[in-house]
C-alpha positions in Angstrom: 0.0 0.0 0.0 1.5 3.4 -0.9 2.2 5.8 1.9 0.0 8.8 2.5 1.4 12.3 2.3 -0.8 15.2 3.4 -0.3 18.8 2.5 -2.1 21.3 4.8 -2.3 24.8 3.2 -3.6 27.9 5.0 -4.0 31.2 3.2 -4.9 34.2 5.5 -6.7 37.4 4.6 -3.4 39.1 3.7 -2.6 36.4 1.2 0.1 34.9 3.3 0.5 31.1 2.9 1.3 28.7 5.6 1.9 25.1 4.6 2.7 21.8 6.4 3.8 18.5 5.0 2.8 15.4 7.0 3.8 11.8 6.2 7.1 12.4 4.5 10.3 11.8 6.4 13.7 13.4 5.9 14.5 16.0 3.3 11.9 14.7 0.9 9.4 17.0 2.6 11.3 19.9 1.1 10.5 18.6 -2.4 6.8 19.0 -1.6 7.5 22.5 -0.4 9.3 23.4 -3.6 6.3 22.2 -5.5 4.1 24.5 -3.5 6.5 27.4 -3.9 6.4 26.9 -7.7 2.6 27.1 -7.6 2.1 29.8 -5.0 5.2 31.9 -4.9 8.2 32.2 -2.5 8.1 31.2 1.1 9.3 33.7 3.7 9.7 31.3 6.6 10.1 27.6 6.9 9.9 25.6 10.1 11.1 22.0 10.1 9.0 19.4 12.0 10.4 16.4 13.8 9.6 14.2 10.7 12.3 16.1 8.8 14.9 14.7 11.2 13.7 11.1 10.9 15.4 8.7 8.6 14.0 8.7 5.1 12.4 5.5 3.9 14.5 3.9 1.2 12.9 1.7 -1.4 15.1 -1.0 -2.7 14.5 -2.3 -6.2 16.1 -5.3 -7.7 16.0 -5.4 -11.5 17.3 -8.5 -13.3 17.7 -8.8 -17.0 18.2 -11.9 -19.0 19.9 -12.1 -22.4 
């Protein structure tokens, strides 16, 4: 089953955006934030959650080819 990543986005009356990524460990959460920045504009302030400091999940793939 694929993991679930949630993006919580809040835009206040001044147009300021606050976003939070949940379900992604390590620096991969910053990839999601870059995606949001590309869509919504630059971010003034970033706060890293405890998930950022957790070990990223690595997916191992084994590809075999036959000739």
